[in-house]
C-alpha positions in Angstrom: 16.8 -23.0 -36.1 14.6 -21.0 -38.5 15.4 -17.4 -39.5 13.3 -14.7 -40.9 13.5 -14.6 -44.7 13.6 -10.8 -44.8 16.1 -9.8 -42.0 17.8 -13.2 -41.5 17.6 -12.8 -37.8 16.3 -15.5 -35.5 13.1 -13.8 -34.3 9.8 -15.4 -33.5 8.6 -15.9 -37.1 5.2 -16.6 -38.5 4.0 -18.3 -41.7 2.7 -15.3 -43.6 0.5 -15.9 -46.6 1.4 -13.5 -49.4 0.3 -13.3 -53.0 3.3 -15.6 -53.9 2.4 -18.2 -51.3 3.6 -18.8 -47.8 6.9 -17.4 -46.5 8.5 -17.3 -43.1 9.1 -13.8 -41.7 9.1 -12.1 -38.3 6.3 -9.8 -37.3 8.6 -6.8 -37.5 9.4 -7.4 -41.2 5.7 -8.2 -42.0 4.5 -5.0 -40.4 7.2 -3.0 -42.1 6.1 -4.4 -45.5 2.4 -3.9 -44.6 3.1 -0.2 -43.8 5.0 0.3 -47.0 2.2 -1.2 -49.1 -0.6 0.6 -47.3 0.9 4.1 -46.6 -2.0 6.1 -48.0 -4.6 3.9 -46.4 -3.0 4.3 -42.9 -2.5 8.0 -43.4 -6.1 8.4 -44.5 -7.3 6.4 -41.5 -5.3 8.5 -39.0 -6.4 11.8 -40.6 -10.0 10.7 -40.4 -9.6 9.7 -36.7 -7.9 13.0 -35.8 -10.7 14.9 -37.6 -13.5 13.0 -35.7 -11.7 13.1 -32.4 -10.0 16.5 -32.2 -10.3 16.8 -28.4 -9.0 13.3 -27.7 -6.1 13.9 -30.1 -5.1 17.2 -28.4 -5.4 15.6 -25.0 -3.3 12.5 -25.9 -0.7 14.7 -27.6 -0.4 17.0 -24.6 -0.2 14.2 -22.1 2.5 12.3 -24.1 4.5 15.6 -24.3 4.3 15.9 -20.5 5.5 12.3 -20.1 8.4 12.9 -22.4 9.4 15.9 -20.3 9.4 13.8 -17.2 6.0 14.4 -15.4 5.1 11.4 -13.2 1.6 11.4 -11.6 -1.2 9.0 -10.9 -4.0 10.8 -12.7 -3.0 12.5 -16.0 -6.6 13.2 -16.8 -7.0 15.3 -13.6 -3.9 17.3 -14.5 -5.2 17.9 -18.0 -8.5 19.2 -16.6 -6.6 21.6 -14.4 -4.7 22.7 -17.5 -7.9 23.4 -19.4 -9.5 25.3 -16.4 -6.4 27.4 -15.6 -6.7 31.0 -16.6 -4.2 32.6 -14.2 -0.7 31.6 -13.0 -0.7 29.6 -9.7 2.4 31.4 -8.5 2.2 35.1 -9.5 -1.5 35.3 -10.5 -1.0 37.0 -13.9 -3.4 36.1 -16.8 -1.9 34.0 -19.6 -1.1 35.7 -22.9 0.4 34.6 -26.2 3.9 35.6 -25.1 3.5 34.5 -21.5 1.7 31.2 -22.0 0.9 28.6 -19.4 3.3 25.8 -18.6 3.1 22.6 -16.6 5.5 22.9 -13.6 7.1 19.7 -12.2 10.1 18.6 -10.2 12.9 17.5 -12.6 14.4 15.0 -10.1 11.2 13.3 -8.9 8.8 14.1 -11.7 6.1 15.3 -9.2 3.5 17.7 -10.5 3.7 21.2 -8.9 1.1 23.3 -10.7 0.2 25.3 -13.8 2.3 28.4 -14.0 3.1 31.1 -16.5 6.2 30.7 -18.7 8.1 33.4 -16.8 7.6 31.8 -13.5 8.4 28.4 -14.9 11.7 29.7 -16.3 12.6 31.4 -13.0 12.0 28.4 -10.8 15.3 26.8 -9.9 15.5 23.0 -9.9 18.4 20.9 -8.9 18.8 18.8 -12.0 20.3 15.4 -11.9 23.7 15.5 -13.6 23.5 13.9 -17.1 27.2 12.9 -17.3 27.5 11.4 -13.8 24.8 8.7 -13.5 26.9 6.5 -11.2 26.5 8.7 -8.1 30.3 8.9 -7.7 32.4 12.0 -8.5 34.4 11.7 -11.8 32.8 8.4 -12.7 30.0 8.1 -15.2 28.4 5.6 -17.6 29.2 6.1 -21.3 26.2 4.9 -23.3 28.0 4.7 -26.6 30.8 2.5 -25.4 28.5 0.7 -22.8 31.3 1.1 -20.2 31.9 3.1 -17.1 34.4 5.9 -17.5 36.7 7.7 -15.0 37.5 11.3 -16.0 39.9 13.4 -14.1 41.8 16.6 -15.1 45.5 16.4 -14.3 48.0 19.2 -15.2 45.7 20.8 -17.7 44.7 17.7 -19.6 41.5 15.6 -19.1 42.3 11.9 -18.8 39.7 9.2 -19.4 39.9 5.5 -18.7 37.1 3.0 -19.4 36.0 0.0 -17.3 33.4 -2.8 -17.7 32.0 -2.5 -14.2 31.5 0.2 -11.7 33.5 -1.6 -9.0 36.6 -1.6 -11.4 36.2 2.2 -12.0 35.9 2.8 -8.2 39.0 0.7 -7.5 41.0 2.7 -10.1 39.7 6.0 -8.7 40.9 5.1 -5.2 44.3 3.7 -6.4 44.8 7.0 -8.2 43.9 9.0 -5.1 46.5 6.9 -3.1 49.1 7.5 -5.8 48.4 11.3 -5.7 48.8 11.4 -1.9 52.0 9.4 -2.1 53.4 11.7 -4.8 53.3 9.2 -7.6 51.6 9.7 -10.8 51.8 7.8 -14.1 
């Protein structure tokens, strides 16, 4: 099996013609090398595009920010048009100022768009956020991304004890065994 000459990983490689001839490298390594050689050319091109397309640049930046924050909708262009046309808060009716700027309001659990509101109204709206530590849906059991394992966390006698498992079913079994031991008066 052939490997990339640069990273020595078995990626899909291409015969890339360089000044020194043909070498086998993956597309990731080729693009990395291309970007390093043509930094100024790429930067100039992107600055030129941003200068010629200011409105498109603002719109795409705003929409990508909303997506990162969790907005999910069918027509982002329509939401952006509402954003541009909005002069007063949808909830309290106040006019937007530099201190009390407009925010896009959405549900943090479903991602549904709710409206364009002022910053104060947005901060005062309560939302039941999904717990970040417990992604399994079971109390005291969560998924540890760093270890790539499920963890059972429980506080006993002032100390937090953590045990790691490969699967969710193993963690659930351990949890119920511990509950039975606690009811029986045993604890290890």
